[in-house]
GUTORNU-372695 format. One line per field, with one value per atom (N, C-alpha, C, O): x, y, z; atom name; residue number from 1. Coordinates in nm, 2 decimals, always signed. Each point is the difference from the previous one (the first is absolute). Layout:
px = c(X ...)
py = c(Y ...)
pz = c(Z ...)
site = c(CA ...)
pos = c(NUM ...)
This chain:
px = c(+0.34 -0.04 +0.04 +0.11 -0.19 +0.03 -0.05 -0.12 +0.21 -0.05 -0.04 +0.08 -0.20 -0.05 +0.02 +0.02 -0.03 +0.01 +0.03 -0.04 +0.10 +0.02 -0.02 +0.02 -0.05 +0.00 +0.07 +0.00 +0.07 +0.07 -0.10 -0.12 +0.17 -0.08 -0.09 -0.11 +0.16 -0.07 +0.00 +0.07 -0.16 +0.00 -0.04 -0.09 +0.15 -0.04 -0.02 +0.06 -0.13 -0.02 +0.13 +0.07 -0.04 +0.13 -0.01 -0.09 +0.19 +0.01 +0.10 +0.00 +0.09 +0.11 -0.05 -0.11 +0.19 -0.03 +0.05 -0.02 +0.09 +0.07 -0.10 -0.09 +0.11 -0.08 +0.04 +0.12 -0.21 +0.04 +0.04 +0.05 -0.09 +0.04 +0.15 +0.06 +0.00 +0.14 +0.08 -0.01 +0.10 +0.09 -0.07 +0.06 -0.19 -0.07 +0.06 -0.02 +0.07 +0.07 -0.09 +0.04 -0.17 -0.09 -0.14 -0.05 -0.02 -0.14 -0.08 -0.11 +0.16 -0.07 +0.02 +0.11 -0.22 +0.01 +0.04 -0.03 +0.08 +0.02 -0.13 -0.10 +0.10 -0.12 -0.07 +0.07 -0.19 -0.07 +0.02 -0.07 +0.16 +0.02 -0.08 -0.07 +0.07 -0.08 +0.09 +0.10 -0.14 +0.06 -0.11 -0.08 +0.08 -0.10 +0.08 +0.09 -0.12 +0.08 -0.10 -0.10 +0.14 -0.07 +0.09 +0.12 -0.19 +0.07 -0.06 -0.12 +0.20 -0.05 +0.05 +0.12 -0.21 +0.03 +0.00 -0.10 +0.22 +0.00 -0.07 -0.01 -0.03 -0.06 +0.10 +0.12 -0.17 +0.08 +0.09 +0.11 -0.16 +0.08 +0.13 +0.10 -0.10 +0.12 +0.09 +0.12 -0.18 +0.07 +0.06 +0.11 -0.17 +0.05 +0.10 +0.07 -0.05 +0.10 +0.09 +0.01 +0.07 +0.08 +0.12 +0.04 +0.01 +0.11 +0.13 +0.07 -0.06 +0.12 -0.05 -0.03 +0.01 -0.05 +0.07 -0.06 +0.19 +0.08 -0.02 -0.02 +0.02 -0.03 -0.14 -0.02 -0.07 -0.14 -0.02 -0.07 +0.14 -0.01 +0.07 -0.05 +0.16 +0.07 -0.09 -0.01 -0.06 -0.09 -0.12 -0.04 -0.01 -0.11 +0.04 -0.07 +0.19 +0.06 +0.01 -0.03 +0.08 +0.01 -0.13 -0.02 -0.08 -0.14 -0.08 -0.09 +0.13 -0.08 +0.08 +0.00 +0.07 +0.09 -0.09 -0.10 +0.15 -0.07 -0.11 -0.04 -0.02 -0.10 +0.05 -0.05 +0.15 +0.06 +0.05 -0.01 +0.06 +0.05 -0.11 +0.03 -0.16 -0.11 -0.05 -0.08 +0.13 -0.04 +0.07 +0.12 -0.19 +0.05 +0.06 -0.07 +0.20 +0.07 -0.06 +0.00 -0.05 -0.05 -0.14 -0.05 -0.02 -0.14 -0.01 -0.04 +0.08 +0.01 -0.13 -0.11 +0.13 -0.12 -0.06 -0.05 +0.06 -0.05 +0.08 +0.12 -0.19 +0.07 -0.09 -0.13 +0.19 -0.07 +0.07 +0.12 -0.19 +0.06 -0.07 -0.12 +0.19 -0.06 -0.07 +0.03 -0.14 -0.08 -0.15 -0.03 -0.05 -0.14 +0.00 +0.04 -0.09 +0.00 -0.14 -0.09 +0.07 -0.13 +0.04 +0.08 -0.12 +0.03 -0.12 -0.10 +0.12 -0.10 +0.04 +0.10 -0.17 +0.03 -0.05 -0.12 +0.20 -0.03 -0.03 -0.09 +0.17 -0.01 +0.02 +0.08 -0.15 +0.03 -0.06 -0.10 +0.15 -0.04 +0.11 +0.10 -0.11 +0.11 -0.07 -0.12 +0.20 -0.04 +0.08 +0.12 -0.19 +0.06 +0.01 -0.11 +0.23 +0.02 +0.02 +0.09 -0.17 +0.01 +0.08 +0.02 +0.01 +0.08 -0.07 +0.07 -0.20 -0.07 -0.02 -0.06 +0.13 -0.01 -0.11 -0.01 -0.08 -0.11 +0.04 +0.10 -0.17 +0.03 -0.13 -0.10 +0.12 -0.12 +0.03 +0.11 -0.20 +0.02 -0.04 -0.11 +0.19 -0.03 +0.02 +0.09 -0.19 +0.00 +0.00 -0.01 +0.03 +0.00 -0.12 -0.11 +0.14 -0.10 -0.01 -0.06 +0.11 +0.00 +0.10 +0.11 -0.14 +0.09 +0.03 -0.09 +0.21 +0.05 +0.07 +0.08 -0.12 +0.07 +0.07 -0.06 +0.19 +0.08 +0.05 +0.03 -0.03 +0.05 +0.12 -0.02 +0.13 +0.12 -0.02 +0.07 -0.15 -0.03 +0.11 +0.05 -0.02 +0.09 -0.08 -0.11 +0.17 -0.08 +0.09 +0.12 -0.17 +0.07 -0.10 -0.12 +0.16 -0.08 +0.04 +0.12 -0.22 +0.03 -0.08 -0.12 +0.19 -0.07 +0.00 +0.09 -0.20 -0.02 -0.05 -0.03 +0.01 -0.05 +0.12 +0.11 -0.14 +0.10 +0.05 +0.09 -0.16 +0.03 +0.05 +0.00 +0.05 +0.05 -0.12 -0.10 +0.12 -0.10 +0.06 +0.12 -0.20 +0.06 -0.08 -0.12 +0.19 -0.06 +0.07 +0.12 -0.20 +0.05 -0.01 -0.10 +0.21 +0.00 +0.04 +0.10 -0.18 +0.03 +0.04 -0.07 +0.20 +0.05 +0.02 +0.06 -0.11 +0.02 +0.08 -0.03 +0.14 +0.10 -0.06 -0.05 +0.06 -0.05 +0.11 +0.10 -0.12 +0.10 -0.02 -0.12 +0.22 -0.01 -0.05 +0.05 -0.14 -0.04 +0.12 +0.08 -0.08 +0.11 -0.03 -0.12 +0.21 -0.02 +0.02 +0.09 -0.19 +0.00 +0.09 +0.00 +0.08 +0.09 -0.08 -0.04 +0.02 -0.07 +0.09 -0.05)
py = c(+0.90 -0.05 +0.10 +0.06 -0.04 +0.09 -0.06 -0.02 +0.00 -0.05 +0.13 +0.09 -0.09 +0.12 +0.00 +0.11 -0.22 +0.00 -0.15 -0.09 +0.08 -0.13 +0.01 +0.11 -0.22 -0.01 -0.13 -0.10 +0.11 -0.12 -0.10 +0.02 -0.13 -0.11 +0.05 -0.05 +0.13 +0.05 +0.16 +0.07 -0.02 +0.14 +0.08 -0.04 +0.16 +0.09 +0.14 +0.02 +0.06 +0.14 +0.07 +0.01 +0.04 +0.07 +0.14 +0.08 -0.04 +0.14 +0.08 +0.12 -0.20 +0.07 +0.04 -0.05 +0.13 +0.04 -0.09 +0.02 -0.13 -0.09 -0.08 -0.06 +0.05 -0.08 -0.15 -0.03 -0.06 -0.14 -0.08 -0.10 +0.16 -0.08 +0.02 -0.08 +0.19 +0.02 -0.11 -0.02 -0.03 -0.11 -0.13 -0.10 +0.09 -0.13 -0.09 +0.04 -0.15 -0.08 -0.09 -0.07 +0.06 -0.09 +0.05 +0.07 -0.10 +0.03 -0.10 +0.03 -0.15 -0.10 +0.03 +0.00 +0.02 +0.04 -0.13 -0.11 +0.14 -0.12 -0.05 +0.07 -0.18 -0.06 +0.11 +0.05 -0.02 +0.10 +0.15 +0.09 -0.07 +0.13 +0.02 -0.09 +0.22 +0.03 +0.08 +0.06 -0.06 +0.08 +0.03 -0.08 +0.21 +0.04 +0.06 +0.08 -0.12 +0.04 +0.01 -0.06 +0.15 +0.03 -0.06 +0.03 -0.10 -0.06 +0.04 +0.00 +0.03 +0.02 -0.12 -0.03 -0.04 -0.12 +0.04 +0.03 -0.03 +0.02 -0.11 -0.11 +0.13 -0.11 -0.12 +0.02 -0.14 -0.12 +0.01 -0.05 +0.11 +0.01 +0.07 -0.03 +0.12 +0.08 -0.09 -0.01 -0.05 -0.08 -0.12 -0.05 -0.01 -0.13 +0.02 -0.10 +0.22 +0.02 +0.12 +0.10 -0.11 +0.11 +0.01 -0.10 +0.22 +0.02 -0.06 -0.07 +0.08 -0.06 -0.07 +0.06 -0.19 -0.09 +0.01 +0.00 +0.00 +0.01 +0.13 +0.01 +0.10 +0.13 +0.01 +0.06 -0.11 +0.00 -0.08 +0.05 -0.16 -0.08 +0.08 +0.00 +0.06 +0.08 +0.12 +0.03 +0.03 +0.11 -0.05 +0.07 -0.18 -0.06 -0.04 +0.03 -0.08 -0.04 +0.12 +0.00 +0.12 +0.12 +0.06 +0.05 -0.07 +0.05 -0.08 +0.04 -0.17 -0.10 -0.07 -0.12 +0.19 -0.07 -0.09 +0.04 -0.16 -0.09 -0.08 -0.11 +0.17 -0.06 -0.08 -0.10 +0.16 -0.06 -0.15 -0.08 +0.06 -0.13 -0.11 -0.12 +0.16 -0.09 -0.05 -0.09 +0.16 -0.04 -0.12 -0.03 -0.06 -0.12 +0.02 +0.03 -0.06 +0.02 -0.09 +0.05 -0.16 -0.09 +0.03 -0.05 +0.13 +0.04 +0.16 +0.04 +0.03 +0.15 +0.06 -0.03 +0.11 +0.07 -0.07 +0.06 -0.20 -0.07 +0.02 +0.00 +0.02 +0.02 -0.03 +0.00 -0.03 -0.02 +0.07 +0.00 +0.07 +0.07 -0.03 -0.05 +0.06 -0.03 +0.13 +0.06 -0.03 +0.12 -0.03 -0.08 +0.16 +0.02 +0.13 +0.10 -0.10 +0.12 +0.05 -0.08 +0.21 +0.06 +0.08 +0.10 -0.14 +0.07 +0.07 -0.05 +0.18 +0.08 +0.05 +0.07 -0.10 +0.04 +0.14 +0.03 +0.07 +0.14 +0.05 +0.07 -0.12 +0.04 -0.12 -0.09 +0.08 -0.10 -0.14 +0.00 -0.10 -0.14 -0.09 +0.02 -0.13 -0.10 -0.14 -0.01 -0.08 -0.14 -0.06 +0.01 -0.07 -0.07 -0.15 -0.06 +0.01 -0.14 -0.07 +0.04 -0.14 -0.08 -0.13 -0.04 -0.01 -0.12 -0.12 -0.09 +0.09 -0.12 +0.02 -0.08 +0.18 +0.03 +0.09 +0.04 -0.01 +0.09 +0.14 +0.04 +0.04 +0.15 +0.07 -0.04 +0.16 +0.08 +0.14 +0.06 +0.00 +0.14 +0.09 -0.01 +0.11 +0.09 +0.14 +0.03 +0.06 +0.13 +0.11 -0.03 +0.15 +0.12 -0.01 -0.01 +0.02 -0.01 -0.13 -0.02 -0.09 -0.13 -0.02 +0.07 -0.15 -0.03 -0.15 -0.08 +0.05 -0.14 -0.03 +0.08 -0.18 -0.04 -0.13 -0.10 +0.10 -0.12 -0.04 +0.08 -0.21 -0.05 -0.10 -0.12 +0.18 -0.08 -0.08 -0.10 +0.14 -0.07 +0.01 +0.11 -0.22 +0.01 +0.06 -0.05 +0.15 +0.07 +0.09 +0.01 +0.04 +0.10 +0.10 -0.03 +0.15 +0.11 +0.01 +0.02 -0.01 +0.02 +0.12 +0.01 +0.07 +0.12 -0.03 +0.03 -0.08 -0.03 +0.12 -0.02 +0.13 +0.12 +0.07 -0.04 +0.15 +0.08 +0.12 +0.07 -0.05 +0.11 -0.05 -0.12 +0.22 -0.04 -0.02 +0.07 -0.17 -0.02 +0.04 -0.03 +0.09 +0.04 -0.07 -0.01 -0.04 -0.07 +0.05 +0.03 -0.03 +0.02 -0.12 -0.07 +0.03 -0.12 +0.03 +0.07 -0.13 +0.00 -0.14 -0.09 +0.07 -0.13 -0.01 +0.08 -0.19 -0.03 -0.12 -0.11 +0.12 -0.11 -0.11 +0.02 -0.15 -0.11 -0.11 +0.02 -0.11 -0.11 -0.10 -0.02 -0.03 -0.10 -0.13 -0.04 -0.03 -0.13 -0.10 +0.00 -0.08 -0.10 -0.11 -0.06 +0.01 -0.11 -0.13 -0.02 -0.06 -0.13 -0.10 -0.01 -0.06 -0.10 -0.13 -0.04 -0.03 -0.12 -0.12 -0.12)
pz = c(-0.42 +0.13 +0.10 -0.01 +0.11 +0.11 +0.13 +0.01 +0.08 +0.13 +0.08 +0.01 +0.04 +0.06 +0.15 +0.06 +0.01 +0.14 +0.05 -0.07 +0.18 +0.06 +0.15 +0.06 +0.00 +0.15 +0.04 -0.07 +0.19 +0.04 +0.06 +0.00 +0.05 +0.05 +0.12 +0.01 +0.07 +0.12 -0.01 +0.07 -0.16 -0.02 +0.12 +0.08 -0.07 +0.10 -0.07 -0.10 +0.17 -0.06 -0.01 +0.10 -0.22 -0.02 +0.05 -0.04 +0.12 +0.05 -0.08 -0.01 -0.06 -0.07 -0.14 -0.05 -0.02 -0.14 -0.10 -0.12 +0.16 -0.10 -0.08 +0.06 -0.19 -0.08 +0.01 -0.02 +0.07 +0.02 -0.12 +0.01 -0.13 -0.12 -0.04 -0.07 +0.13 -0.03 +0.07 +0.11 -0.19 +0.06 +0.01 +0.05 -0.09 +0.00 -0.11 -0.12 +0.15 -0.10 -0.08 -0.10 +0.13 -0.07 -0.01 +0.09 -0.21 -0.01 +0.09 +0.04 -0.02 +0.08 +0.15 +0.05 +0.02 +0.14 +0.08 -0.04 +0.16 +0.09 +0.06 -0.02 +0.08 +0.05 +0.10 +0.09 -0.12 +0.08 -0.04 +0.04 -0.13 -0.06 -0.12 -0.05 +0.00 -0.12 -0.10 +0.04 -0.16 -0.11 -0.10 -0.03 -0.01 -0.10 -0.11 +0.01 -0.14 -0.11 -0.12 -0.02 -0.07 -0.13 -0.11 +0.00 -0.09 -0.11 -0.13 -0.01 -0.09 -0.13 -0.08 +0.00 -0.07 -0.08 -0.15 -0.05 -0.01 -0.15 -0.07 +0.06 -0.18 -0.08 -0.01 +0.00 +0.00 -0.01 -0.13 +0.00 -0.11 -0.12 +0.03 -0.07 +0.16 +0.04 +0.09 -0.02 +0.12 +0.10 -0.06 +0.04 -0.14 -0.05 -0.11 -0.04 -0.01 -0.10 +0.03 -0.07 +0.18 +0.04 -0.10 -0.06 +0.04 -0.09 +0.06 -0.08 +0.21 +0.07 +0.12 +0.10 -0.11 +0.10 +0.13 +0.11 -0.11 +0.12 +0.07 +0.13 -0.20 +0.06 +0.05 +0.11 -0.18 +0.04 +0.14 +0.09 -0.08 +0.12 +0.12 +0.11 -0.14 +0.10 +0.05 +0.12 -0.21 +0.03 +0.08 +0.10 -0.13 +0.07 +0.14 +0.10 -0.09 +0.14 +0.08 +0.12 -0.17 +0.08 +0.03 +0.11 -0.19 +0.03 +0.09 +0.06 -0.05 +0.07 +0.11 +0.00 +0.08 +0.10 +0.10 +0.05 -0.04 +0.09 -0.07 +0.04 -0.15 -0.07 -0.12 -0.03 -0.04 -0.12 +0.03 -0.09 +0.21 +0.04 +0.00 +0.00 +0.01 +0.01 -0.14 -0.01 -0.10 -0.13 -0.05 +0.03 -0.10 -0.05 -0.14 -0.10 +0.09 -0.13 -0.11 -0.12 +0.15 -0.10 -0.04 -0.10 +0.18 -0.03 +0.02 +0.10 -0.21 +0.02 +0.05 -0.04 +0.14 +0.07 +0.11 +0.09 -0.08 +0.11 +0.12 +0.00 +0.11 +0.13 +0.12 -0.02 +0.13 +0.13 +0.11 +0.00 +0.08 +0.11 +0.13 +0.00 +0.11 +0.13 +0.05 +0.10 -0.18 +0.03 -0.03 -0.08 +0.15 -0.04 -0.07 +0.05 -0.17 -0.09 -0.02 -0.04 +0.05 -0.04 -0.12 +0.01 -0.13 -0.13 -0.05 -0.01 -0.02 -0.06 -0.13 -0.01 -0.10 -0.13 -0.01 +0.01 -0.04 -0.01 -0.14 -0.02 -0.07 -0.15 -0.08 +0.03 -0.15 -0.09 +0.04 +0.08 -0.14 +0.04 -0.01 -0.07 +0.15 +0.01 +0.00 +0.03 -0.07 +0.02 +0.11 +0.01 +0.09 +0.11 -0.03 -0.01 -0.01 -0.03 +0.13 +0.08 -0.05 +0.12 -0.01 -0.11 +0.22 +0.01 -0.07 -0.06 +0.05 -0.06 -0.15 -0.06 +0.00 -0.14 -0.04 -0.12 +0.21 -0.04 +0.00 +0.07 -0.15 +0.00 +0.02 -0.04 +0.11 +0.03 -0.05 +0.03 -0.10 -0.04 +0.11 +0.06 -0.02 +0.10 -0.06 -0.07 +0.10 -0.06 +0.11 +0.12 -0.16 +0.09 +0.09 -0.04 +0.17 +0.11 +0.06 +0.11 -0.17 +0.05 +0.12 -0.01 +0.10 +0.11 +0.01 -0.02 +0.03 +0.00 +0.14 +0.04 +0.02 +0.13 -0.02 -0.05 +0.07 -0.01 +0.13 +0.09 -0.06 +0.12 -0.02 +0.01 -0.04 -0.03 -0.13 -0.01 -0.08 -0.12 -0.10 -0.03 -0.04 -0.11 -0.12 -0.03 -0.03 -0.11 -0.08 +0.03 -0.14 -0.09 -0.04 -0.02 -0.01 -0.05 -0.15 -0.03 -0.06 -0.14 -0.05 +0.02 -0.09 -0.06 -0.15 -0.07 +0.02 -0.14 -0.08 -0.12 +0.18 -0.07 -0.06 +0.01 -0.08 -0.06 +0.09 -0.03 +0.15 +0.08 +0.14 +0.03 +0.05 +0.13 +0.09 +0.00 +0.09 +0.10 +0.14 +0.02 +0.07 +0.13 +0.11 -0.01 +0.11 +0.11 +0.13 +0.00 +0.10 +0.14 +0.08 +0.00 +0.07 +0.07 +0.15 +0.03 +0.06 +0.14 +0.03 -0.01 +0.06 +0.03 +0.15 +0.07 -0.01 +0.14 +0.01 -0.05 +0.12 +0.02 +0.09 +0.11 -0.16 +0.08 +0.00 -0.07 +0.16 +0.01 -0.12 -0.04 -0.01 -0.10 +0.06 +0.11 -0.18 +0.06 +0.00 -0.09 +0.19 +0.01 -0.09 +0.00 -0.08 -0.09 +0.07 +0.08 -0.10 +0.07 -0.07 -0.13 +0.20 -0.06 +0.01 +0.11 -0.22 +0.00 -0.02 +0.00)
site = c(N CA C O N CA C O N CA C O N CA C O N CA C O N CA C O N CA C O N CA C O N CA C O N CA C O N CA C O N CA C O N CA C O N CA C O N CA C O N CA C O N CA C O N CA C O N CA C O N CA C O N CA C O N CA C O N CA C O N CA C O N CA C O N CA C O N CA C O N CA C O N CA C O N CA C O N CA C O N CA C O N CA C O N CA C O N CA C O N CA C O N CA C O N CA C O N CA C O N CA C O N CA C O N CA C O N CA C O N CA C O N CA C O N CA C O N CA C O N CA C O N CA C O N CA C O N CA C O N CA C O N CA C O N CA C O N CA C O N CA C O N CA C O N CA C O N CA C O N CA C O N CA C O N CA C O N CA C O N CA C O N CA C O N CA C O N CA C O N CA C O N CA C O N CA C O N CA C O N CA C O N CA C O N CA C O N CA C O N CA C O N CA C O N CA C O N CA C O N CA C O N CA C O N CA C O N CA C O N CA C O N CA C O N CA C O N CA C O N CA C O N CA C O N CA C O N CA C O N CA C O N CA C O N CA C O N CA C O N CA C O N CA C O N CA C O N CA C O N CA C O N CA C O N CA C O N CA C O N CA C O N CA C O N CA C O N CA C O N CA C O N CA C O N CA C O N CA C O N CA C O N CA C O N CA C O N CA C O N CA C O N CA C O N CA C O N CA C O N CA C O N CA C O N CA C O N CA C O N CA C O N CA C O N CA C O N CA C O N CA C O N CA C O N CA C O N CA C O N CA C O N CA C O N CA C O N CA C O N CA C O N CA C O N CA C O N CA C O N CA C O N CA C O N CA C O N CA C O N CA C O N CA C O N CA C O)
pos = c(1 1 1 1 2 2 2 2 3 3 3 3 4 4 4 4 5 5 5 5 6 6 6 6 7 7 7 7 8 8 8 8 9 9 9 9 10 10 10 10 11 11 11 11 12 12 12 12 13 13 13 13 14 14 14 14 15 15 15 15 16 16 16 16 17 17 17 17 18 18 18 18 19 19 19 19 20 20 20 20 21 21 21 21 22 22 22 22 23 23 23 23 24 24 24 24 25 25 25 25 26 26 26 26 27 27 27 27 28 28 28 28 29 29 29 29 30 30 30 30 31 31 31 31 32 32 32 32 33 33 33 33 34 34 34 34 35 35 35 35 36 36 36 36 37 37 37 37 38 38 38 38 39 39 39 39 40 40 40 40 41 41 41 41 42 42 42 42 43 43 43 43 44 44 44 44 45 45 45 45 46 46 46 46 47 47 47 47 48 48 48 48 49 49 49 49 50 50 50 50 51 51 51 51 52 52 52 52 53 53 53 53 54 54 54 54 55 55 55 55 56 56 56 56 57 57 57 57 58 58 58 58 59 59 59 59 60 60 60 60 61 61 61 61 62 62 62 62 63 63 63 63 64 64 64 64 65 65 65 65 66 66 66 66 67 67 67 67 68 68 68 68 69 69 69 69 70 70 70 70 71 71 71 71 72 72 72 72 73 73 73 73 74 74 74 74 75 75 75 75 76 76 76 76 77 77 77 77 78 78 78 78 79 79 79 79 80 80 80 80 81 81 81 81 82 82 82 82 83 83 83 83 84 84 84 84 85 85 85 85 86 86 86 86 87 87 87 87 88 88 88 88 89 89 89 89 90 90 90 90 91 91 91 91 92 92 92 92 93 93 93 93 94 94 94 94 95 95 95 95 96 96 96 96 97 97 97 97 98 98 98 98 99 99 99 99 100 100 100 100 101 101 101 101 102 102 102 102 103 103 103 103 104 104 104 104 105 105 105 105 106 106 106 106 107 107 107 107 108 108 108 108 109 109 109 109 110 110 110 110 111 111 111 111 112 112 112 112 113 113 113 113 114 114 114 114 115 115 115 115 116 116 116 116 117 117 117 117 118 118 118 118 119 119 119 119 120 120 120 120 121 121 121 121 122 122 122 122 123 123 123 123 124 124 124 124 125 125 125 125 126 126 126 126 127 127 127 127 128 128 128 128 129 129 129 129 130 130 130 130 131 131 131 131 132 132 132 132 133 133 133 133 134 134 134 134 135 135 135 135 136 136 136 136 137 137 137 137 138 138 138 138 139 139 139 139 140 140 140 140 141 141 141 141 142 142 142 142 143 143 143 143 144 144 144 144 145 145 145 145 146 146 146 146)
């Protein structure tokens, strides 16, 4: 995973030479901010059978700051973020598992737009799949108390 660029909630044109991704504590942008990141997804056969599960989770946590907290421990891979995501599959193919149980095959060149959708990405192939995601921070909907 590589975070390529971020903008704050109220971006302004940068005059300085400083990379805004340095010191950014989260892949998930604040409301109105953006984050663009490249992800390589190993095959599920690798992800589901780590040699050292604790170490693998620690490495994922370090690679996915702010995002790892949105994953559901009881449903591996499923997550929901307060973002609108533009996902572009660059290499390989992935299965997008949706909240309603349906899955969609997405291949290189396909674009997926998520609007705070609960989902998981599955790489059922034998090779690495690469995707680019632009995430736009949005407010979380208020839950109604009934």
